[in-house]
C-alpha positions in Angstrom: 79.4 159.2 256.8 77.7 162.6 257.2 76.7 164.8 260.1 73.1 165.4 260.9 72.9 168.9 259.2 75.7 168.8 256.5 75.1 168.1 252.8 77.0 165.6 250.8 79.8 166.8 248.5 80.3 163.4 247.1 78.5 160.1 246.8 79.5 156.4 246.8 77.9 154.2 244.1 77.3 150.8 245.6 76.5 149.0 242.3 76.3 145.2 242.4 77.7 143.5 245.5 78.5 140.1 243.8 79.6 138.4 240.5 81.9 141.2 239.7 84.1 139.4 237.1 81.1 137.8 235.3 79.2 141.1 235.2 82.3 143.0 234.0 82.9 140.5 231.1 79.2 140.6 230.1 78.7 144.3 230.2 82.1 145.0 228.6 81.0 142.8 225.7 77.7 144.5 225.4 79.3 148.0 225.6 81.9 147.1 223.0 79.3 145.7 220.6 77.0 148.8 221.2 79.8 151.3 220.4 81.1 149.4 217.4 77.7 148.5 216.0 76.3 152.0 216.3 79.5 153.5 214.9 79.2 151.2 211.9 75.7 152.4 211.3 76.8 156.1 211.4 79.8 155.5 209.1 77.8 153.5 206.5 74.9 156.0 206.5 77.4 158.8 205.9 79.4 157.2 203.1 76.8 155.3 201.1 74.6 157.5 198.8 71.8 154.9 198.7 71.2 155.6 202.4 70.8 159.4 202.0 67.2 159.4 202.9 65.3 160.8 206.0 64.9 157.4 207.6 68.6 156.7 207.6 69.4 160.3 208.5 67.3 159.9 211.7 68.8 156.4 212.3 72.3 157.9 212.2 71.4 160.5 214.9 69.6 157.7 216.9 72.9 155.7 216.8 74.8 158.8 218.1 72.4 159.2 220.9 72.7 155.5 221.8 76.5 155.6 222.0 76.4 158.8 224.2 73.6 157.4 226.5 75.4 154.2 227.2 78.8 156.0 227.6 77.4 158.3 230.2 77.2 155.5 232.8 78.6 152.2 231.6 82.4 153.0 231.6 82.1 154.1 235.3 80.0 151.0 236.1 82.7 148.8 234.4 85.4 150.5 236.4 83.4 149.8 239.6 83.1 146.2 238.7 86.8 145.9 237.9 87.7 147.3 241.3 85.0 145.9 243.6 83.9 148.2 246.4 82.1 151.5 246.6 82.8 153.9 243.7 83.3 157.5 244.8 81.8 160.3 242.6 81.8 164.0 243.3 78.6 166.0 243.5 79.5 167.9 240.3 80.2 164.7 238.4 77.0 163.1 239.7 74.9 166.1 238.6 76.6 166.1 235.2 76.0 162.4 234.7 72.3 162.7 235.6 71.9 165.7 233.4 73.5 164.1 230.4 71.6 160.9 230.9 68.2 162.6 231.1 68.9 165.1 228.3 70.1 162.5 225.8 67.1 160.3 226.8 64.7 163.1 226.2 66.2 163.9 222.8 65.9 160.2 221.9 62.2 160.0 222.7 61.5 163.0 220.5 63.6 161.5 217.7 61.6 158.2 218.0 58.4 160.1 217.7 59.7 161.9 214.6 60.8 158.6 213.1 57.3 157.2 213.6 55.8 160.2 211.7 58.4 159.8 209.0 57.2 156.2 208.5 53.6 157.4 208.5 54.3 159.8 205.6 56.3 157.1 203.7 53.5 154.5 203.9 50.4 156.6 204.0 51.4 159.5 201.8 54.2 158.3 199.6 53.7 160.7 196.6 54.3 163.7 198.9 57.1 162.1 200.9 60.0 163.9 199.3 58.1 167.2 199.6 57.1 166.8 203.3 60.3 165.1 204.5 62.8 167.4 202.7 66.4 167.9 203.9 65.5 171.3 205.4 62.7 169.8 207.5 64.8 166.8 208.6 67.7 169.0 209.8 65.5 171.3 211.8 63.6 168.4 213.4 66.9 166.9 214.6 68.2 170.3 215.9 65.0 170.8 217.8 65.1 167.3 219.3 68.7 167.8 220.6 68.2 171.4 221.9 64.8 170.6 223.5 66.3 167.6 225.3 69.2 169.6 226.8 67.0 172.6 227.8 64.1 170.6 229.2 66.2 168.8 231.8 68.0 171.8 233.3 65.3 172.5 236.0 64.7 168.8 237.0 68.4 168.3 237.6 68.8 171.6 239.4 65.8 170.9 241.6 67.3 167.5 242.5 70.6 168.9 243.6 69.1 171.8 245.5 68.0 169.2 248.1 70.0 168.7 251.3 71.7 165.3 251.3 72.1 164.7 255.0 71.7 160.9 255.3 74.3 158.3 254.4 75.8 159.3 251.0 75.8 155.8 249.6 73.8 155.5 246.4 72.5 152.0 246.0 73.0 152.0 242.2 75.7 151.9 239.6 74.9 155.5 238.5 73.5 158.7 240.0 69.9 157.5 240.0 67.4 160.3 240.9 65.2 158.0 242.9 68.1 156.9 245.1 69.2 160.5 245.5 65.8 161.4 246.9 66.2 158.7 249.5 69.3 160.4 250.8 67.6 163.8 251.2 66.2 165.1 254.5 64.0 167.6 252.7 60.3 167.1 252.0 60.6 166.3 248.3 57.0 165.2 247.6 56.1 168.3 245.5 59.4 168.1 243.5 58.8 164.4 242.8 55.2 165.1 241.7 56.4 167.9 239.3 59.1 165.6 237.9 56.5 162.9 237.4 54.4 165.3 235.3 57.5 166.2 233.3 58.3 162.6 232.7 54.8 162.0 231.5 55.1 164.9 229.1 58.5 163.7 227.8 57.5 160.0 227.4 53.8 160.1 226.6 54.1 163.3 224.5 56.1 161.5 221.6 54.2 158.2 222.3 50.8 159.6 221.3 51.8 160.6 217.7 53.7 157.3 217.5 50.6 155.3 218.4 48.5 157.4 216.0 51.1 157.0 213.2 51.2 153.3 213.6 47.4 153.0 213.7 47.2 154.7 210.3 50.2 152.7 209.0 48.7 149.3 210.0 45.4 150.4 208.6 47.0 151.4 205.3 49.1 148.2 205.0 46.1 146.0 205.6 44.4 147.6 202.6 47.2 146.6 200.2 45.8 143.8 198.1 49.0 141.7 197.5 50.8 139.8 200.3 54.2 140.8 199.0 53.1 144.4 199.0 52.0 144.2 202.6 55.2 142.5 203.6 57.3 145.1 201.9 55.4 148.0 203.4 55.6 146.5 206.9 59.3 145.7 206.6 60.0 149.5 206.3 58.4 150.0 209.8 59.1 146.8 211.6 62.6 147.8 213.0 61.4 151.2 214.3 58.3 149.6 215.8 60.3 147.0 217.6 62.7 149.6 219.0 59.7 151.8 220.1 58.2 148.9 222.1 61.5 148.1 223.9 62.5 151.7 224.5 59.1 153.0 225.7 58.3 149.9 227.6 61.4 150.1 229.8 61.2 153.9 230.4 57.5 153.9 231.3 58.4 151.5 234.1 61.4 153.5 235.2 60.2 157.1 235.1 56.4 157.4 234.8 55.5 156.9 238.5 54.4 159.5 241.1 57.0 158.2 243.6 60.6 158.3 242.5 62.0 156.3 245.4 61.4 152.7 244.4 63.4 149.6 245.4 67.1 149.7 244.3 66.9 146.3 242.7 64.0 147.4 240.5 65.7 150.6 239.4 69.0 148.8 238.7 67.3 146.2 236.6 65.3 148.6 234.4 68.3 151.0 234.2 70.4 148.1 232.8 67.7 147.6 230.1 67.9 151.4 229.2 71.6 151.8 229.4 73.0 148.4 228.3 70.5 146.1 226.6 68.5 148.6 224.3 71.6 150.3 222.9 73.1 146.9 222.3 70.1 145.7 220.4 69.8 148.9 218.3 72.3 147.8 215.6 70.8 144.4 215.2 67.2 145.7 215.2 67.8 148.2 212.4 70.2 146.3 210.2 69.7 142.5 210.3 66.4 142.6 208.3 67.3 145.7 206.2 68.3 144.5 202.8 69.4 148.0 201.6 71.7 148.5 204.6 73.2 145.0 204.3 73.9 145.6 200.6 75.5 149.0 201.5 77.6 147.3 204.3 78.9 144.7 201.9 79.9 147.3 199.4 81.7 149.4 202.0 83.5 146.2 203.2 84.5 145.4 199.6 85.9 148.9 199.1 87.8 148.7 202.4 89.3 145.3 201.3 90.3 146.8 197.9 92.0 149.7 199.6 94.0 147.4 201.9 95.0 145.2 199.0 96.0 148.2 197.0 
């Protein structure tokens, strides 16, 4: 598709070569539930006064990030499944997609680390919780997580698209995956890949360290609580976030923290589906099903909506 010395101006996303209709139905269902479930969390957190606390404030922003992350790639993937064949995407659109995906993901990692420290203060230092996690602190922390995510990923994306793409411009993926883009380059990208590996380590391991430390202290504190009901209640406030951390960090460690970015397409597609489809889909269930306060707020909001419709 390209000459020996020209650089690609567009790419073709190969995606999945089979089971188009089954995959479309499955991923459309996942995407719909993801958007509606996370939107529901955002609305209820905003309208119910009982959920006006740092934990739910951060959860609302996490839900916004989950909607945006999955919306960066899944609609295009669904379109490709609906119309089987290679999906054309311009160089500009490809770089924008990669930039948004990485930036939003970086912001989410920082926010997950912040949520872990929030749970640490709530469990280990409850008397000073309202002083430490005041509204001013929460707002600034969220602003920093968003701004840092979008600033930090400028160079990695620019470095990726400064390469010369002189091989076949077919990306064996359903999105503009950086590892597959490196495969299409004729340049020696080993140094760039190594720098990107170090940056990925910083982004993922950086928030993971305070998360591990926080949960070490949290578990230690919970085990010292004399009553079983007290231990259960304390752990229930952290269980949802801990589950999300394990799933989120687990998948991204496999996908990004590796010195060589050009791994097998099947591996990258599988882990990317976890990050883009499965994790955002699970988010509403993880944070709401076992949260009595949220369920109560949801029921009250539904009652109010029913009364409005009846009136």
